[in-house]
N, C-alpha and C positions, 0 to 999 in steps of 0.2 A: 342412312342416311341419304335422304334422294337430293344430288348436285346439280345446278343450274346451270352450270357452268361447259357453254355451248361453244365459247371458242378463248382463245392466248389474248383477245384484243392489242393492247398496246401496252400491256406489261410483261414477264416475263414469267416461264413458264417452271422455275428453280420454286418447289414447297416452303410453303413455310407454319412452323406448326405452333396452333395460338391455343387461349384455352378462351372458351370467352360461359361465366356463372357457374361453370367448375368441369363443362365439358368442353369435351379435347376437338378440334377441327381441322384441319387443313385449309390454308389460302396458300396464296402464289407472289413470289415479288412484287412491286408496286402496287399490293389491293391495299386499300386502307378498310378501317375493320368494315365497315359497311357492306361496301363491295363481298369483302370474304366471308362476313355473313348473311349478307342474299345469297351466294353461288353454295353456301353448305343450307338455302332455303329456312334460312331462324328469323322467319318474319318481327317474330314480338323481340322490341329489342325494350325498352322501357312501360312507365306507370308516367300520366299527366298528373301534374302538380295537385292542382284542388279534386277532382273526379275523380283520379287515381285510375280513366279508361285504357286498356290496351294501346298502345301508340309503336308505330313499326318511324323507320326514313320518310324522308320525304323528299330530301333536297341529295343535291350532291355534295354540297361545300357548306360554310362556314355559316352559311344562311340554314341549317338544320337547327329546327327547333325540340324536335320529341327524341330523337339516339342519343341521349347524353349518357356514357359508364363511367365508370371506376376503375380509371388503373391503378396497379402497385398494389404496395398493402405496408404497411406502415408510414415512417419517416415519406414514403414517396409515393404515399394516395396521392392523389390524383381524381379528384370528381370532376361532373361537369364537362370531359370531354368527351367533343363530337368522334362520333364513330365516322362522318364524312371528313370529316377532314385525318385520323390519324392513321398513319401509314403500320402499314405490319410486319412488326419483329419477331421471331424466333423469341418463341416463350411470356408473350402478349400473352395478361395478363387482367381482363374486363370482367368486373364484374356492373348489372345491372344494379341499377339504383332509384328506392322510392315505392319500394313496394317490398311487402313481409306477407308470409315468409319469403311467397317466392314470387319471383313473374310472376307465371302460370294465374297463381291461387294467393291474391293480396286481400287481407282485412278487409282492409282503405276503400274496395273497390266498394266495400258499401253507400259511399258517397255518391255514387253517380246515378243512385236510384233516389238520394235524397236532397237530390239535383235541386230539386223543384225550393230547398231553403235554399240555400248556399246561391243565389245568384246574385250578380251587380254588389258593393257596398255589404253582403248579407250579415259580417261584423256590426257593418255600423245603426244596424234594425232591430240584429235578432237574440242579443244576449244583453239588453235593457235592466232585467232585477231575476236576484237584487243587485244593486249595486255592487255589495264591496264583495260579490262573484268574479270580477271583473280581475282584480288583475292576481287575482288568488288561488281563479280555476277557471274562467271560460278563457285568458289569453294562453297560460300559458300547455290548456290542450289544441287550442292552435296553431300557436307556434310548433307545438309537440309530432303534429298529423304533416306540417302543409314541408318545402323546403325539397327538395330532389340529391345533391348529393350529398357524403356526409364530409366533412373534414378529418383527416386525419390529427391527434392533437400532441403528435408526436414532431419535433422539431423540425422545420426540411434543411436538411444536410446540406443542399444540391448547389452545386455555386456559382451564382450566376454574375454577370458581366458589364456595364457600360461602352459605352464607343461612342465616339464622333467624326463623322463626314461632308465633305465641302464639298460640293460638286455646281456646276451651269446648270447642270437639269437634272432635275431629277422626273423619273418616269417611276408609273406608279399603274399596275399589270403588264404583266408576259404576255397577255392575247397579242393578237397580227396588228392591233391598230396600235399597241403599245410597239412592239418590237420594229414597224416600220418610224416610227416616233422616236424611238434611241437613236437606230440605224442612224436617218436622218439630218437629227444633229449634231451623230461622233462622228462622223464623214465633212462634216464642217470644221471641225477640228475640238467641239467642245468634251469639258471633262460631264458624262455621266451616269447616274449611278440608276440603273433597274431594277424595280421590285415585282418581285413575284410570289401572291400567298402559298403559293399550289410547290409541288417539288420539283415541279418540270417546265417549261417556257413552253406558250403554247392558245391555253387561253380553252377560250370555248370550241375554239377549231380540234381540239383535241376527241373531243368526243361526241364526233359525229362522221359519218359514216364515210364519207371524202376525202383522198392524200390530203398529206400535211407538208406534200415536199416544198410548199413558198416555207411555210414556219422551219423548216429546217433547212435553208438556205437559210432565214433571216437570221438566224440562231446561230447560224456559224460567220458569218459573219460579222455579228457581235461578236464573238468568241472571239475573234481573233483581232481586235482591234483594243490598244495596251490606256485606252485611251477611258473605257468602258468594267465600269463595273456591276458584276452583272449578279444580283442577291433572288435565292430561291427561302423559299420555307419564311421566307420574313415578309408581315404583315404590317402597311404602313398602316402606325394606329390614329390616328394626330395632325391636323393644318392647325399650326400656329403666326402667329406673330412673324412678320418677315424672312418669307420663306422659310422659316420651321417647321419643317415637320418630327413627328417622333416614329420608330420603326421596330417590330422584336422579331427576334431570329431565332427561330426554334430550331436550337444546335444538337440535340442528341436526341426529343421524344423520340426517332425516327427505328434509331440503335439500339439490340441488345443488350452489346455491353461499346459502351463512348472510351475511349479515351482516358484518359486516366486527367485530371486536371482544363477537363473541357467544358466552360462553362454551360451547363442547360439551357438556356436562350442569354441573349445576350439585347440588348436597350438601347437604343441608336436615335441619339440626334444631328440628325443631316438637315444643316446648314445650303441651302438652293438657290442657285438663281433665278433658275422659272421651274414649272410643276410643272409634266400633262397624264392626268388623271383619265387612266387609258382600265377602268375599272371592269369594263364590262355592265348585265343585265344579271338579274336573277327570274325567272321566270315567279309565278305566284298562282292559287289555291282559286276554286271558286267556293261558298259559300251554300252545301248541300246535306239535307239530312247524311249527321254519319257519316260526313266528307272525313272521321279522322283512322278509321280504321285500318292498323295494318295489313299492308299491300296499296296502299293509295298511296301514290309518292304525287311528286310535277312531271308533265310529259316529258322534259326533259333532263329528268332524272333516269327515270325510266329506258330514253334513250339514248342514256351516255351511259348508265354499267354496262346495258350490249357494249355499247360501240369499244370501247378502251376497256372494260375488264372482261369481256367477255362473257359477263351473268344477264340470262335471260330471266325477267320476274316474273315470265309465268309464262302456262306452256297454253295458254287465251287467254288476253287482256283482252280491256276494252279502252279508247285512250277516247276522250272527253274533252273538248276544245273548242274556241273562241275567234280561235285563228290559224293564218299556215302553220304554222312550227308543229301542230300536232299534226297536222299530214306526215312529217319527217318524221315520224315516232312511228307513227300506224307504216308507214311504210318499212324502214328499216326496220321493225316489231316481225314483217311477214317476210320480209326477205333472212328471215335468220329460223320461219318454221313457223313461228307460232299463226296459230289463230284469233285473228283480230279484227278484232268487231269497234269502228268506228263512226262517236258521232258529235253530230260540228252543230250549234246554235245557231249557224247562220245556213241564208236560205240555199240555196246552194256550196256542190265544192268542188274540185276534177277527185274527179274518185282512180281510186288503186287498184287495179287486177286483183281478185281474191280476194281484194276485204270488205266487207260489209258494212255498209256507211246507213247511216240515216241525220237524214237535213232539217235545221228546223224543228231541233230536239235538242232531249237535255238529258244527264241524273239529277235525278232529285231523292237516290236515296241508296242506304246500300244494307248486304247482310252481313253477318260472321259476327265471329265470335273472336277470338285471337288472329285472326287469319279473315282476310276478304272472302264469300265467298260467291256471290251474288250484286250486280249495280240494278236500280230500277232508271227506268230509261219511261220519256214520256216527248212526248209528238203529237200535237194535233188530240190534245183529249188521251188520246189515248195512251193506255203505260203498261209498262214491262218487263219481267224482270227478264235477265241471260246472267246466267253464269259464267265467271271468270276466277283467276288470282288473280290480277294482276291491275291496276286502275289509273289511265297516267293521266293527269285534268293539266290543261292548258289555258290559263283564265289573264294571261297578258305574260307583258312583261313592265318589272319597274329598274331603273339604269339606278348603277349603284350611286347612290348621291354622298351619301355621306360626308366626306370629307368636302365637299359644296357648302357646305349648313356650319362647319366648326369656326365659326369667326362669323356666323351672323344670316351667312345668308341662306335666302328660303326661297328649296326647291316648285317649279312651278306646274301646273297640270297642264302636260299635253294633247289635247285630243285626239289628235292622228297617232303619238308613239298611244296611247291608250294609257303611261300614268308620270308620273312626278321627274322632270327631267331639270340639268340643275339651269339655277334662278340666272342674274343680269349682279349679283353683286357675289360674285364667288373674291375666293386669298387672294389678294394681288398676285400678280408672276405666275394663277394658274390657269391653263387653259383643258376645256377636255373635250375627248373626243373617240371615237366606235360607239359602241352599246351603249356606252356611259354617258353623253350626249344625248339618248335616242336614234340614236343613226341605225338605218339597219334593221327598224324594229316597229315599222309603220306601213306595218302589211294586209291588207286585209280585216281589220281587227271587229266585232262584235261583240262591245260593253255586255257583261254577264257581273255582279256579283251576287245577289242574294237569290237563288231559289228553294227556300225553305221551307217546308210545309207547317209540319208537327215537330220532327221530329231535334235533336240536336245537331246544329251547323257552328261549328268551330272560325273562328275567325284567328285568334291568338290560340295553337296548338299544345302550347307550352303552358302556359296560363290558365287553359282550359276558358278563356272569352268567347260567349260564343254572340252569336245572332239575336239573340233573346235579352243579354247581356245589352250593350248596343241597345236595344229598342226599348229597355228598361232606362237606362238612364237618358235618354231623349224626352222619355216620360216624364222624368221627373226634373228637369229639366236643366242636363247638362249636356245643352248643346253645341257650347266652348271644345273642340277637338281638344284641346291641350285638359278640360277640364273629364271629359269621357276620357282618354288615356288614364287619367289619374283615377278617378271612382271607378271605372272596369279595367284596369290595370293591361289596358292594351297596351301593345309595344315595347313592358317594358320586363319581359321574361331574358332570358343571359344571351338572346339572339336577337334583341333591342329593334321589333315591330322591323324586322329586314322581310323576312315573308306578313306579315296580317296588319301591318300598320295602312297604306294605300291597301284593301279589300275592306279592311276595318270602316275608313274614310269612303269607300265608294259604296257601304252597307249603309251605313251611318245617311251619304246623299239620298238616296234609292231612299228610305223611308222617310226624311223630313221635306222630300220633296223641293229640296235644294241643290245648285247645280256642283259639282266637286269648288271646281273655284268657289262659291263664296263657302261651300265647308271650311275648304284652308285643310292644312297639314300641322306635324307637328315637325318639331328642328331635331336635331342627331346630334347626339355630346358627343366626343370621345371617352372613351376606345373603340374602333371598331368593332376589334373583339376581348374579346376578357383577357389578360391581360395579369400575369403571376403576379401574389406582390413582391417574393421576391425580385424579380426582374426589376420592378421597380426600385426597390433598392441596390442594383448587384451589386458589387461585394461591401455596399456597407451596411455594415450587419457586424454585433457583435461591438468588439472591441475596435473592429474597423469603415463603425460608424461613424465616426471624425477620429482627426489623429491625438493617439495618448499626446498630451507633452508634455516633458520631462523638465525638474526643477534645473536655475541652472548647477546643484548640487548634489543632482543625484545619484554621479560615480561617490562621490566619498557618502553616502549615506548607503549604499547597497555596501560599498567596501567592509562599515558599521556595524550589516545585519539587521537595519533597518526595517520594522517592521510597514506597508506602506498602504496606503486610505486611496480612495477613488476622489476627486474632488473635481467634480464635473469633468473637463477632456486632463486635468493635469490628477498626478500619481505624484503627491507627497508621503513621505517621512510620516508617521502619524506615531513614532515613538522609536527610542535606540534600546531594544536591552541589551542587559550582561548577561550574561555565561553564568550567571550562579543565580541571577534572575528568574522567576517560575512561570510566574502572572504579571499580564500586560498589565495589573494596576502597579504593582512594583516600581518599573521601572515608569510612568507614568508617575505614581510621586516624588523619587528621585529626582526626573525633572524637572517636576516645578518647584520644590525642597532646594536643588542648587541655584534658581535663581531669586527663592527666594533670597537666599546666604550670599552667594556668592555671587554666577552670574551664565547666565545659559548661549546659547548662540545661536536661531532657530530663522531658517529661511523662509521668503517671508513673500519671493519674490513672484507670485499667485496672485500678488495682489495687482488688479486695473491698477494702470499709468499712463492716464492720459495728458500730453504737454499741449499745454493752451500757450495761444502767443496771439500778440495784438494793442491795438489801441485801446481798444475797449473788451480786452483782458479780465479785468474788474468788475464791468460794470456787466459782461453774461456772465458769468456767474454770478451775481447777482441774480438773475433770470434764472439758473437753474436749481443752487439752492433757496432753505429756505431761512435763512439766515444771512446776513451780512458781508460782503469782503470788498465796499469801495476804498474801508482804510484799512484795512491792512498791511499793514507796514512790509519792508522790503527788507529780508532775511527772517523770515516772520511762519508760522503754518500755525491754519485754521480749522478746529473740527468741523463738518458737516453736514447735511441735514438734507436728502433729495427726499422728494413729499410728490405725493399723485396727481391728481386733477382732485383725489374726492378725497384729500388727505390723510390719507393712510402712507404709512411711514414707505418707499420706494429702497431708497441705499443711505450708507454712511458712510466718512470719509474723510480723507483731510486733503486741504489745498493749500500749498506750503506758496508763498510769494517769491521768486528768485532774483527778479528784478519788479522792475518797475513796472512793463508789458508782457511779466513770462511770471507763467504757475505753472507747478505740477500735480495733479489731481492724482486720487487717490479710490480706488471702488474696494468694493468688497473681490471676491475672487468669484461669486456666484452669477454676479451683475456687471461686468466691466466687460463683456457687450455689450447686452441692454443698456447700462448710459450710453453707453460712448457713444449707439445708436440715437438713445433720446437727448444728449446737446448735439449731434446734429442735422438733428429732429428742431430742435428749438432754434440752432444757429440759421438752418436753411430754408426753414419753413415759417419762424416765429420772428427772428428778430436778423431777416440778413440784408441791413443795414449796420450790425456790428462790423465795424476792424478785427475776425477773431482769426486765431487759425487752429484746427484740433488735427490729432492722429493719436496715436495710441502707440505708445513706447513700452507694454507693461513686457516684451520680449526683447527690447532692448537692454532690458538695465537687470542684474542680480540684486534684491536687495536682500538684504539683510535682519535682523531684531535684535539686537541685542542688553539681555537685560537682566538686570539684578544690582546692587549694589558696588557693586566690582568692576558694573560696567563703562565706565569709565576711568581707572587706570587701563583698562585694557584695551579702550580705542588710543588712548594719548597717545599708543606704546608705539602704533601704526599711522593714526592719521595723523598730516602735516597742517598742527592747524589748533588753537590753544582753546582748547572745552572747557575751562575749569563756570564753574557755579557765574558768579562772573562774564567771563567772555561772552558765552556761547547757553545764554537760560532755558528755559522749561519755553515747547512751542518751537525753541529756535530753528534755522535751516541755514542749509552756504554750501556752493559752489567749494571742492578743493580738490586735493589728491591725497595719495598715500606719499607714507615716504621713501617708496620707489617710481615715485612717480605721476603713477594711475591714477587719474583721471576719478574723480565718485563726489559723493554726492552726500550731506548730513541732513537727519534730518532729527531735533532732541523731540521726542515724541512716545506717549509712552502706553498701551495696549492693559498690561500686567501690575502694574499698583506701583511699581517700583523702578528706580533710577532704568534711566532707556532710550535706544536710538536704534534709527535704522541708516544705516551705511546701505548704499547703490553704489556701483561698480559696473562697468560694463560687458555682460553675457557670458563674454569668452572669460573674462577673471570671475569668473562666480564660482569653483569648483575650488580654487589653488586659495581665494579668500576667507574662504570656509579653513579648508584645511590649518593658513596662516595663524586664523581667530585661536581659533584651537591649539594652535602647537607655543606661539606666546605667549595666549590662557591659562598655560596646563599650570603655573604654579598658585595661577590664582581661584583654582579650582572648576575652570570654566567647562560645561557640556554643553554638545550641543542636545536641541527640544525639540520634540516635533505637536503636529498640530491637535494635541491630547492632552499635553499640559499647558497650549497654549486656547486650548476652552479652560480649562482648572481653570489658571491663572485670569485670562475674561471675566468668567464668573466671580469669580472670588472678588477683583476688584469694583464687580459692576455695569462692565463695559455691556454695553445690546452686541450680545452671542449673534451667529450667523445663521443658528433657527429661531430668532426671533424674527428678525428679517421675512417673516414668510408671508406677506403680502396683505396682510389682516391685522397687523399691529399699527398706531398711531401712535406718533409723538406722546403723548398722554400717555401711552400703557409703556414706554420704555423708562419714561418721569425725564424726558426731553423735551416737555414744551413746555420751555423757557428760551427753547434757543429756534421757538418760529414765533417770527415776529408779526 
């Protein structure tokens, strides 16, 4: 196996073992997967999305479109991981993707031969007959052939976390410009959070051959300040209102054996007083025939792999560029011992001793199958081939302006920089410095976009969008850059156009005859890089998605051996089995019969309870219910029906009038939040003039249904109130107290068809009240009953059951049409 490692660069010399497609390799601590594979002369890393063309890496960082691999197996299988950002660790197992049966021999590479039929929007124009075949044949075939990595179908077992940070200044980017801004603010006493995407501070300076003493001094000073928080391996993903930013920290992706209970990733919400964007810039490609072969990469990447990782991509290299940065790459490669040819599109340049150079020239084509073998150069009408192992392309710089667009700001074209720079509408409180603002990128640049002649010249390499596709889209009328994007999928791959957008706009400008300013640009949206769904969820998964809510009598139900059922977030007793009962139906039948023949007690605390008070409370309820409440007497309860605007039943419940201006509204368990939200909407938006105040009291009161022919006799033993039929008739309500002085509310309502009451006490007394009711009513045959028996009783009575309020039923369907005014 040939090694292309010529020095240790700026990383460790500790060996690290890993595998790629089942083959074992050795890299070094500090390598990325990309640099380690390049050092082992493994240039072919993947296949493209549509044509399945052989592809290798072209960049150093998160803007990489080609070198996507799948890491791990089983539940830890992670597709579409960028080899350029994945740090090497002992035992790392990577697999190439989007190929069958192997990377070198891919059956679907036949698509490359069929590319003339698979142009932009081909699926809109090709599969037209017979129409019935689209859903059954064509679309399934296309979807099966498309795609990159495959997700594991096993549940993700990793832990994720969320965190919140507050700071005076957020610095995004750990290059020299970001470090200086962070140090300046920190020395003024500001609290600073510094986020750097990579594992080490220093930015692009780390990848140059020049000394990094200045970087080391800045880092040392910042590390010694207590008001600075440095967060490496942390990508700021989005810029939002009021100085809020989201960021994701990779905690374990670089570790062979993470510490137990360490979250894989942490999603941060950062509240900043102001922010500095110092994210730098990345180089871009030039479109020429067959510009996608493995071994062709950006000039800065070719130089970076040499200087930082000590990897020389080829013994013979061609550097092709349109600006001064190409010279730095040619000089560094030559100093490392490579045979270098420098091809420059400009008329003149400062020559390098020992480097063969061509001015006013350009690379127009390449040869090679699974790796680059030759490049074709055109100079003053003459074409000739040069054998080489690597080609570095310097097409200009793209400032990383993505975060400046997240609140609608649009970048502007700078002819001096040769790229899009931040516009005037930055997120409030944000400043942009360094290369991200275009500083230092104005050196002697000659615009070069499309040099293609006959072969495929790719603009978006991941999605196989070529110059031909852009020309075709323009020819078919897709002249808006936004339409071009969606018709060709330009910039819609996993790198979100970091490489492709500016080049595509330049190609469109060249062939439409419009200036780049007139062509315009698309906007960027969060996230900046792909984010794991697990990171977005954090700990909110499974039972932790929302807190489990327990009824006040939960401890009693557990002691009685109740079987529980999840109702929304609530855990409710479904039934209370006896030792002699072998089947749940036996328990439910016994409980239902006890209510019919004696008395039963059920915890109904989960029903929503909303306290409505104010001079216009009755008028307000008239607005939210289909039936009227203005004439409801004090001390009475009324069943109410809520409808949506389309007439479909929204919810049902009761409203009890405790005093002239005080009502207690109950809702179904499932709709407690929705009804409260709806009532607040009516109050704040539709009827803000009404004097009414709302508050949810669901968790403030424990409420129990006491139902059955002996319910009055049981209640009279504990309630300090005359509840005879004459004194406390059907649908009556009252504020009262228990015989021990505990305040209570009593409602004579029934959803079982039997004599029944609902008794509410402050929540902290709920469990003891349940025990007291059953103890006092033991001689009456009192039993606890759960949701299963409750449902049976409601259905037997003819009341609307919960599953009937499914958003599709009307009052007429439920037999309640007489309630609608």
